[in-house]
DSSP file (Angstrom, degrees, kcal/mol; ACC not computed):
  #  RESIDUE AA STRUCTURE BP1 BP2  ACC     N-H-->O    O-->H-N    N-H-->O    O-->H-N    TCO  KAPPA ALPHA  PHI   PSI    X-CA   Y-CA   Z-CA
    1    1 A X              0   0    0      0, 0.0     2,-0.1     0, 0.0     3,-0.1   0.000 360.0 360.0 360.0 134.1   86.8  111.1  119.5
    2    2 A X        -     0   0    0      1,-0.1     2,-0.2     3,-0.0     3,-0.1  -0.380 360.0 -99.4 -73.6 148.4   89.3  110.1  116.9
    3    3 A X        -     0   0    0      1,-0.1    -1,-0.1    -2,-0.1     3,-0.0  -0.472  48.2-106.1 -62.9 132.7   92.7  111.8  116.8
    4    4 A X        -     0   0    0     -2,-0.2     2,-0.6     1,-0.1    25,-0.3  -0.295  30.7-111.6 -61.9 146.2   92.7  114.5  114.1
    5    5 A X        +     0   0    0     23,-0.1     2,-0.2    -3,-0.1    25,-0.2  -0.707  57.5 144.4 -79.4 120.0   94.6  113.7  110.9
    6    6 A X  E     -A   29   0A   0     23,-2.6    23,-1.2    -2,-0.6     2,-0.2  -0.722  24.4-171.1-162.4 104.6   97.6  116.0  110.8
    7    7 A X  E     -A   28   0A   0     21,-0.2     2,-0.3    -2,-0.2    21,-0.2  -0.629   6.0-173.7 -96.1 158.0  101.0  115.1  109.3
    8    8 A X  E     -A   27   0A   0     19,-2.5    19,-2.4    -2,-0.2     2,-0.3  -0.992   8.0-164.6-147.3 151.3  104.2  117.1  109.6
    9    9 A X  E     -A   26   0A   0     -2,-0.3     2,-0.4    17,-0.2    17,-0.2  -0.986   3.1-162.1-133.3 148.7  107.8  117.0  108.3
   10   10 A X  E     -A   25   0A   0     15,-1.7    15,-2.2    -2,-0.3     2,-0.5  -0.981   9.4-152.6-124.6 145.0  111.0  118.7  109.3
   11   11 A X  E     -A   24   0A   0     -2,-0.4     2,-0.5    13,-0.2    13,-0.2  -0.973  11.0-176.9-120.9 124.0  114.0  118.9  107.0
   12   12 A X  E     -A   23   0A   0     11,-2.7    11,-2.0    -2,-0.5     2,-0.2  -0.888  10.7-161.5-124.1  98.2  117.5  119.2  108.5
   13   13 A X  E     -A   22   0A   0     -2,-0.5     2,-0.4     9,-0.2     9,-0.2  -0.561   3.1-164.8 -81.5 144.2  120.3  119.7  106.0
   14   14 A X  E     -A   21   0A   0      7,-3.1     7,-2.5    -2,-0.2     2,-0.5  -0.995   3.3-157.6-127.3 134.6  123.9  118.9  106.9
   15   15 A X  E     -A   20   0A   0     -2,-0.4     2,-0.5     5,-0.2     5,-0.2  -0.954  10.6-179.9-113.8 127.4  126.9  120.0  104.8
   16   16 A X  E >  S-A   19   0A   0      3,-2.2     3,-2.3    -2,-0.5     2,-0.7  -0.957  75.3 -45.3-122.8 109.2  130.2  118.3  105.1
   17   17 A X  T 3  S-     0   0    0     -2,-0.5   109,-0.4     1,-0.3    76,-0.0  -0.600 124.0 -30.5  65.5-113.6  132.7  120.0  102.8
   18   18 A X  T 3  S+     0   0    0     -2,-0.7    76,-2.8   107,-0.1     2,-0.4   0.225 114.4 110.3-115.9  11.2  130.5  120.3   99.7
   19   19 A X  E <   -AB  16  93A   0     -3,-2.3    -3,-2.2    74,-0.2     2,-0.5  -0.760  56.8-146.2 -94.7 131.6  128.4  117.2  100.3
   20   20 A X  E     -AB  15  92A   0     72,-3.1    71,-2.0    -2,-0.4    72,-0.9  -0.819  16.1-179.5 -98.5 130.4  124.7  117.5  101.3
   21   21 A X  E     -A   14   0A   0     -7,-2.5    -7,-3.1    -2,-0.5     2,-0.5  -0.992  12.8-154.6-122.2 135.6  123.0  115.1  103.7
   22   22 A X  E     -AB  13  88A   0     66,-2.1    66,-3.5    -2,-0.4     2,-0.6  -0.938   6.9-164.1-113.9 132.9  119.3  115.5  104.5
   23   23 A X  E     -AB  12  87A   0    -11,-2.0   -11,-2.7    -2,-0.5     2,-0.4  -0.971  14.3-172.7-111.8 119.2  117.6  114.3  107.7
   24   24 A X  E     -AB  11  86A   0     62,-3.1    62,-3.0    -2,-0.6     2,-0.5  -0.940   9.0-159.8-115.7 131.4  113.8  114.3  107.3
   25   25 A X  E     -AB  10  85A   0    -15,-2.2   -15,-1.7    -2,-0.4     2,-0.4  -0.955   4.2-165.0-112.4 124.3  111.5  113.6  110.2
   26   26 A X  E     +AB   9  84A   0     58,-3.0    58,-2.5    -2,-0.5     2,-0.3  -0.878  22.7 157.0-103.0 135.0  107.9  112.5  109.4
   27   27 A X  E     +AB   8  83A   0    -19,-2.4   -19,-2.5    -2,-0.4    56,-0.2  -0.977  16.5  57.3-153.9 165.2  105.4  112.6  112.2
   28   28 A X  E    S-AB   7  82A   0     54,-1.6    54,-1.8    -2,-0.3     2,-0.5  -0.584  80.3 -50.8 114.2-171.9  101.7  112.9  113.1
   29   29 A X  E     +AB   6  81A   0    -23,-1.2   -23,-2.6   -25,-0.3     2,-0.3  -0.939  60.5 164.1-108.1 122.6   98.5  111.0  112.5
   30   30 A X  E     - B   0  80A   0     50,-2.4    50,-2.5    -2,-0.5     2,-0.4  -0.843  39.7-100.2-131.7 166.7   97.7  110.2  108.9
   31   31 A X  E     -CB 109  79A   0     78,-2.3    78,-0.7    -2,-0.3     2,-0.4  -0.735  38.9-115.4 -89.3 140.6   95.4  107.9  107.0
   32   32 A X        -     0   0    0     46,-3.0    46,-0.3    -2,-0.4    45,-0.2  -0.605  35.0-116.8 -74.7 126.6   96.9  104.7  105.6
   33   33 A X    >   -     0   0    0     -2,-0.4     3,-1.1    16,-0.3    40,-0.2  -0.286  29.0-107.7 -62.1 149.1   96.8  104.7  101.8
   34   34 A X  B 3  S+G   72   0B   0     38,-3.3    38,-2.0     1,-0.2     3,-0.1  -0.561 104.0  44.0 -74.5 141.8   94.7  102.1  100.1
   35   35 A X  T 3  S+     0   0    0      1,-0.4     2,-0.5    -2,-0.2    -1,-0.2   0.325  77.5 125.5 102.3  -6.6   96.7   99.4   98.4
   36   36 A X  S <  S-     0   0    0     -3,-1.1    -1,-0.4    36,-0.1     5,-0.1  -0.760  70.4-109.8 -82.2 126.7   99.2   99.0  101.3
   37   37 A X    >   -     0   0    0     -2,-0.5     3,-2.0     1,-0.1     4,-0.3  -0.219  20.2-120.7 -58.0 145.6   99.2   95.3  102.3
   38   38 A X  T >  S+     0   0    0      1,-0.3     3,-1.6     2,-0.2     4,-0.3   0.837 111.7  61.8 -56.7 -34.8   97.6   94.5  105.7
   39   39 A X  T >> S+     0   0    0      1,-0.3     4,-2.9     2,-0.2     3,-0.9   0.637  84.4  79.0 -70.1 -10.2  100.8   93.1  107.0
   40   40 A X  H <> S+     0   0    0     -3,-2.0     4,-1.6     1,-0.2    -1,-0.3   0.777  82.2  65.5 -65.3 -25.0  102.5   96.5  106.6
   41   41 A X  H <4 S+     0   0    0     -3,-1.6    -1,-0.2    -4,-0.3    -2,-0.2   0.819 115.5  28.1 -65.9 -28.2  100.8   97.5  109.8
   42   42 A X  H <4 S+     0   0    0     -3,-0.9    -2,-0.2    -4,-0.3    -1,-0.2   0.850 135.0  27.5 -96.7 -45.3  102.9   95.0  111.6
   43   43 A X  H  < S+     0   0    0     -4,-2.9    -3,-0.2     2,-0.1    -2,-0.2   0.651 102.9  86.9 -97.0 -18.2  106.1   94.8  109.5
   44   44 A X  S  < S-     0   0    0     -4,-1.6     2,-0.3    -5,-0.4    -4,-0.0  -0.205  73.0-112.5 -86.3 172.9  106.3   98.2  107.8
   45   45 A X    >   -     0   0    0      1,-0.1     3,-1.6    -2,-0.0     4,-0.4  -0.742  25.2-118.7 -98.8 149.3  107.8  101.5  108.8
   46   46 A X  G >  S+     0   0    0     -2,-0.3     3,-1.7     1,-0.3     4,-0.2   0.853 115.7  64.5 -52.9 -35.3  105.7  104.6  109.5
   47   47 A X  G >  S+     0   0    0      1,-0.3     3,-1.7     2,-0.2    -1,-0.3   0.799  87.9  69.1 -59.3 -30.2  107.5  106.1  106.6
   48   48 A X  G <  S+     0   0    0     -3,-1.6    -1,-0.3     1,-0.3    -2,-0.2   0.664  89.9  62.9 -65.2 -15.9  105.9  103.6  104.3
   49   49 A X  G <  S+     0   0    0     -3,-1.7    60,-0.4    -4,-0.4   -16,-0.3   0.493  85.6  92.4 -88.7  -3.7  102.5  105.3  104.8
   50   50 A X  S <  S-     0   0    0     -3,-1.7     2,-1.2    -4,-0.2    58,-0.2  -0.581  84.7-115.7 -89.5 156.4  103.7  108.6  103.2
   51   51 A X        -     0   0    0     56,-3.1    17,-0.3    -2,-0.2    57,-0.1  -0.459  55.8 -88.0 -97.5  62.6  103.2  109.2   99.5
   52   52 A X        -     0   0    0     -2,-1.2    55,-0.7    15,-0.3     2,-0.3  -0.054  47.2-117.4  69.2-172.7  106.7  109.4   98.1
   53   53 A X  E     -ED  66 106A   0     13,-2.2    13,-1.9    53,-0.2     2,-0.3  -0.975  14.3-156.9-158.8 168.3  108.9  112.6   98.0
   54   54 A X  E     +ED  65 105A   0     51,-2.1    51,-2.6    -2,-0.3     2,-0.3  -0.972  16.8 176.8-151.2 137.0  110.6  115.0   95.6
   55   55 A X  E     -ED  64 104A   0      9,-2.9     9,-2.1    -2,-0.3     2,-0.3  -0.999  14.4-161.4-147.7 150.7  113.5  117.3   96.4
   56   56 A X  E     - D   0 103A   0     47,-2.0    47,-1.5    -2,-0.3     6,-0.1  -0.892  16.5-141.7-126.3 158.7  115.8  119.7   94.6
   57   57 A X        -     0   0    0      4,-0.5     3,-0.1    -2,-0.3    45,-0.1   0.536  38.5-113.2-103.0  -9.4  119.2  121.0   95.8
   58   58 A X  S    S+     0   0    0      1,-0.4    43,-0.2     3,-0.2     2,-0.2   0.515  89.6  81.6  87.6   4.2  119.2  124.7   94.8
   59   59 A X  S    S-     0   0    0      2,-0.2    -1,-0.4    41,-0.1    -2,-0.2  -0.445 102.7 -78.3-120.7-160.6  121.9  124.3   92.2
   60   60 A X  S    S+     0   0    0     -2,-0.2     2,-0.2    -3,-0.1     3,-0.1   0.453  92.4 109.3 -85.6   0.7  121.9  123.1   88.6
   61   61 A X  S    S-     0   0    0      1,-0.1    -4,-0.5     0, 0.0    -2,-0.2  -0.510  77.8-106.1 -77.0 145.2  121.7  119.4   89.5
   62   62 A X        -     0   0    0     -2,-0.2    -1,-0.1     1,-0.1    -2,-0.1  -0.428  37.8-119.1 -67.3 142.2  118.5  117.5   88.9
   63   63 A X        -     0   0    0     -2,-0.1     2,-0.3     1,-0.1    -7,-0.2   0.006  25.7-147.6 -71.4-175.4  116.5  116.7   92.0
   64   64 A X  E     +E   55   0A   0     -9,-2.1    -9,-2.9     2,-0.0     2,-0.3  -0.809  27.8 128.3-143.7-179.6  115.6  113.3   93.2
   65   65 A X  E     -E   54   0A   0     -2,-0.3     2,-0.3   -11,-0.2   -11,-0.2  -0.978  40.2 -99.1 157.6-165.6  112.8  111.5   95.0
   66   66 A X  E     -E   53   0A   0    -13,-1.9   -13,-2.2    -2,-0.3     2,-0.2  -0.966  22.3-128.1-146.5 158.5  110.5  108.5   95.0
   67   67 A X        -     0   0    0     -2,-0.3   -15,-0.3   -15,-0.2     3,-0.1  -0.601  25.6-115.3-105.6 173.9  106.8  107.9   94.1
   68   68 A X    >   -     0   0    0    -17,-0.3     3,-0.5     1,-0.3     2,-0.1   0.408  45.3-139.8 -88.9   2.6  104.2  106.2   96.2
   69   69 A X  T 3   -     0   0    0      1,-0.2    -1,-0.3   -18,-0.1    -3,-0.0  -0.480  62.0 -21.9  73.1-145.4  103.7  103.2   93.9
   70   70 A X  T 3  S+     0   0    0     -2,-0.1    -1,-0.2   -35,-0.1     2,-0.2  -0.043 100.0 119.7 -94.8  32.5  100.2  102.0   93.3
   71   71 A X    <   -     0   0    0     -3,-0.5     2,-0.3   -36,-0.1   -36,-0.2  -0.567  39.8-166.7 -96.0 162.1   98.5  103.3   96.4
   72   72 A X  B     -G   34   0B   0    -38,-2.0   -38,-3.3    -2,-0.2   -36,-0.1  -0.959  27.7-139.0-141.7 158.3   95.6  105.8   96.6
   73   73 A X    >   +     0   0    0     -2,-0.3     3,-2.1   -40,-0.2    40,-0.2   0.526  62.6 125.8 -92.9  -7.9   93.9  107.9   99.2
   74   74 A X  T 3  S-     0   0    0      1,-0.3    -2,-0.1   -40,-0.1   -40,-0.1  -0.310  87.5  -5.5 -57.3 125.9   90.4  107.1   98.0
   75   75 A X  T 3  S+     0   0    0      1,-0.2     2,-0.3    36,-0.1    -1,-0.3   0.700  88.9 161.8  62.6  23.3   88.3  105.8  100.8
   76   76 A X    <   +     0   0    0     -3,-2.1    -1,-0.2    34,-0.2   -43,-0.1  -0.592   6.2 150.5 -72.4 131.4   91.2  105.7  103.3
   77   77 A X        +     0   0    0     -2,-0.3     2,-0.3   -45,-0.2    -1,-0.2   0.551  34.5 100.4-134.0 -24.0   89.9  105.5  106.8
   78   78 A X        -     0   0    0    -46,-0.3   -46,-3.0     1,-0.0     2,-0.3  -0.528  60.3-147.9 -73.8 129.9   92.5  103.6  108.9
   79   79 A X  E     -B   31   0A   0     -2,-0.3     2,-0.4   -48,-0.2   -48,-0.2  -0.704  14.1-172.0 -98.1 148.6   94.6  106.0  111.0
   80   80 A X  E     -B   30   0A   0    -50,-2.5   -50,-2.4    -2,-0.3     2,-0.4  -0.996   4.7-162.0-138.5 137.3   98.2  105.5  112.0
   81   81 A X  E     +B   29   0A   0     -2,-0.4     2,-0.3   -52,-0.2   -52,-0.2  -0.951  33.7 108.3-119.0 137.3  100.3  107.7  114.3
   82   82 A X  E     -B   28   0A   0    -54,-1.8   -54,-1.6    -2,-0.4     2,-0.3  -0.980  49.1-117.2-177.4-170.3  104.0  107.7  114.5
   83   83 A X  E     +B   27   0A   0     -2,-0.3     2,-0.3   -56,-0.2   -56,-0.2  -0.972  23.4 176.5-152.9 141.0  107.3  109.3  113.9
   84   84 A X  E     -B   26   0A   0    -58,-2.5   -58,-3.0    -2,-0.3     2,-0.5  -0.977  15.0-154.0-150.5 133.3  110.2  108.3  111.7
   85   85 A X  E     -B   25   0A   0     -2,-0.3     2,-0.4   -60,-0.2   -60,-0.2  -0.946  13.0-171.7-112.3 128.5  113.5  109.9  110.8
   86   86 A X  E     -B   24   0A   0    -62,-3.0   -62,-3.1    -2,-0.5     2,-0.6  -0.957   9.1-154.0-119.0 134.5  115.2  109.1  107.5
   87   87 A X  E     -B   23   0A   0     -2,-0.4     2,-0.8   -64,-0.2   -64,-0.2  -0.946   1.2-158.5-111.9 121.5  118.7  110.3  106.6
   88   88 A X  E >   -B   22   0A   0    -66,-3.5   -66,-2.1    -2,-0.6     3,-0.5  -0.872  23.1-143.7 -97.4 107.2  119.6  110.7  103.0
   89   89 A X  E 3   -     0   0A   0     -2,-0.8   -68,-0.2     1,-0.2   -69,-0.1  -0.525  62.6 -21.8 -81.3 133.6  123.4  110.4  102.9
   90   90 A X  E 3  S+     0   0A   0     -2,-0.3   -69,-0.2     1,-0.1    -1,-0.2   0.836  74.6 161.9  41.0  56.6  125.5  112.5  100.5
   91   91 A X  E <   +     0   0A   0    -71,-2.0     2,-0.3    -3,-0.5    -1,-0.1   0.638  62.2  19.0 -83.5 -13.8  122.7  113.1   98.0
   92   92 A X  E     -B   20   0A   0    -72,-0.9   -72,-3.1   -35,-0.0     2,-0.5  -0.988  58.7-152.5-154.1 145.4  124.4  116.1   96.3
   93   93 A X  E     -B   19   0A   0     -2,-0.3     2,-0.3   -74,-0.2   -74,-0.2  -0.981  23.0-138.4-118.4 119.3  127.8  117.5   95.9
   94   94 A X        -     0   0    0    -76,-2.8     3,-0.1    -2,-0.5     4,-0.0  -0.570   3.3-148.9 -77.5 136.4  127.9  121.3   95.3
   95   95 A X  S    S+     0   0    0     -2,-0.3     2,-0.3     1,-0.1    -1,-0.1   0.788  75.0  14.0 -76.7 -28.6  130.4  122.4   92.7
   96   96 A X  S    S-     0   0    0    -78,-0.1    -1,-0.1     1,-0.0    29,-0.1  -0.963  88.2 -84.8-146.1 160.7  131.2  125.7   94.2
   97   97 A X        +     0   0    0     -2,-0.3     2,-0.3    29,-0.2    29,-0.2  -0.223  68.8 102.1 -61.2 155.1  130.7  127.8   97.4
   98   98 A X  E    S- F   0 125A   0     27,-2.2    27,-3.4     2,-0.0     2,-0.5  -0.916  70.6 -72.2 157.1-178.8  127.5  129.7   97.8
   99   99 A X  E     - F   0 124A   0     -2,-0.3     2,-0.3    25,-0.2    25,-0.2  -0.937  47.7-173.0-108.5 129.3  124.1  129.7   99.5
  100  100 A X  E     - F   0 123A   0     23,-2.9    23,-2.8    -2,-0.5     2,-0.6  -0.932  18.8-140.0-127.6 144.9  121.6  127.2   98.2
  101  101 A X  E     - F   0 122A   0     -2,-0.3     2,-0.4    21,-0.2    21,-0.2  -0.926  16.0-154.8-108.1 121.9  117.9  126.6   98.9
  102  102 A X  E     - F   0 121A   0     19,-3.6    19,-1.9    -2,-0.6     2,-0.5  -0.777   3.9-157.1 -93.7 135.2  116.7  123.0   99.2
  103  103 A X  E     -DF  56 120A   0    -47,-1.5   -47,-2.0    -2,-0.4     2,-0.4  -0.966  10.6-175.9-113.9 127.1  113.1  122.2   98.4
  104  104 A X  E     -DF  55 119A   0     15,-3.0    15,-2.9    -2,-0.5     2,-0.4  -0.986   3.1-179.0-124.7 132.8  111.6  119.1   99.9
  105  105 A X  E     +DF  54 118A   0    -51,-2.6   -51,-2.1    -2,-0.4     2,-0.3  -0.992  11.0 149.8-135.1 138.3  108.0  117.9   99.1
  106  106 A X  E     -DF  53 117A   0     11,-2.3    11,-3.1    -2,-0.4     2,-0.3  -0.884  22.8-146.7-148.5 179.6  106.0  114.9  100.2
  107  107 A X  E     - F   0 116A   0    -55,-0.7   -56,-3.1    -2,-0.3     2,-0.3  -0.978   5.3-164.1-149.7 159.9  102.3  114.1  100.8
  108  108 A X  E     - F   0 115A   0      7,-1.8     7,-3.2    -2,-0.3     2,-0.5  -0.918  36.5 -91.2-137.8 166.0  100.1  112.0  103.1
  109  109 A X  E     +CF  31 114A   0    -78,-0.7   -78,-2.3   -60,-0.4     5,-0.2  -0.696  45.2 177.7 -83.5 125.6   96.5  110.8  102.9
  110  110 A X  E >   - F   0 113A   0      3,-2.6     3,-1.7    -2,-0.5   -34,-0.2  -0.613  48.9 -86.7-113.1 178.6   94.0  113.1  104.6
  111  111 A X  T 3  S+     0   0    0      1,-0.3   -36,-0.1    -2,-0.2     3,-0.1   0.752 129.1  39.4 -60.6 -25.1   90.2  112.9  104.8
  112  112 A X  T 3  S-     0   0    0      1,-0.4    -1,-0.3   -38,-0.1     2,-0.3   0.179 127.3 -82.7-110.6  16.5   89.7  114.7  101.5
  113  113 A X  E <  S+F  110   0A   0     -3,-1.7    -3,-2.6   -40,-0.2    -1,-0.4  -0.757  85.2   1.3 117.8-165.0   92.6  113.0   99.6
  114  114 A X  E     -F  109   0A   0     -2,-0.3     2,-0.5    -5,-0.2    -5,-0.2  -0.296  56.4-153.9 -62.4 139.8   96.4  113.7   99.4
  115  115 A X  E     -F  108   0A   0     -7,-3.2    -7,-1.8     2,-0.0     2,-0.4  -0.974  12.6-146.2-115.2 117.4   97.8  116.5  101.5
  116  116 A X  E     -F  107   0A   0     -2,-0.5     2,-0.4    -9,-0.2    -9,-0.3  -0.670  12.2-167.6 -88.5 135.8  101.0  118.0  100.1
  117  117 A X  E     -F  106   0A   0    -11,-3.1   -11,-2.3    -2,-0.4     2,-0.4  -0.987   3.7-173.6-121.2 132.8  103.7  119.3  102.5
  118  118 A X  E     +F  105   0A   0     -2,-0.4     2,-0.3   -13,-0.2   -13,-0.2  -0.991   3.3 179.5-127.3 133.6  106.6  121.4  101.2
  119  119 A X  E     -F  104   0A   0    -15,-2.9   -15,-3.0    -2,-0.4     2,-0.3  -0.963   9.2-158.9-129.1 148.7  109.6  122.6  103.2
  120  120 A X  E     -F  103   0A   0     -2,-0.3     2,-0.3   -17,-0.2   -17,-0.2  -0.926   8.1-177.0-123.0 153.3  112.6  124.6  102.3
  121  121 A X  E     -F  102   0A   0    -19,-1.9   -19,-3.6    -2,-0.3     2,-0.4  -0.990  17.0-137.7-146.5 146.9  116.0  124.9  103.9
  122  122 A X  E     -F  101   0A   0     -2,-0.3     2,-0.4   -21,-0.2   -21,-0.2  -0.886  17.4-172.7-109.8 136.9  119.0  127.0  103.2
  123  123 A X  E     -F  100   0A   0    -23,-2.8   -23,-2.9    -2,-0.4     2,-0.5  -0.956  13.8-146.6-125.3 148.0  122.6  125.7  103.3
  124  124 A X  E     -F   99   0A   0     -2,-0.4     2,-0.5   -25,-0.2   -25,-0.2  -0.968  11.0-160.7-114.8 123.5  125.8  127.6  102.9
  125  125 A X  E      F   98   0A   0    -27,-3.4   -27,-2.2    -2,-0.5  -107,-0.1  -0.889 360.0 360.0-103.6 128.5  128.7  125.9  101.2
  126  126 A X              0   0    0     -2,-0.5   -29,-0.2  -109,-0.4    -1,-0.1   0.417 360.0 360.0-100.9 360.0  132.2  127.3  101.9
């Protein structure tokens, strides 16, 4: 029996002064998007199989992120299991003290197409 397709992310924000750093952990068994080169299974990172991301900081600054490029989930059948932690260093500087809610969104390929995951985290800036 095949391992069920089920991806997960955790978002761990860190504040140093007024600078935000995000540590995101991607894990689970997901389907490899179509359009990923075959050598990516050997040379690539587990993170490369996820479908981009988008995040906002909870203040007036514009969010950031990345897209998945030219890949698709159509007819994806190859499974990959793994875990990868990515740290986004000093991605935002808050202008003033307060409590802010960060929104982080990504997706992975599931049996019926892209599966969107959204996480929120709260930070307090002093």
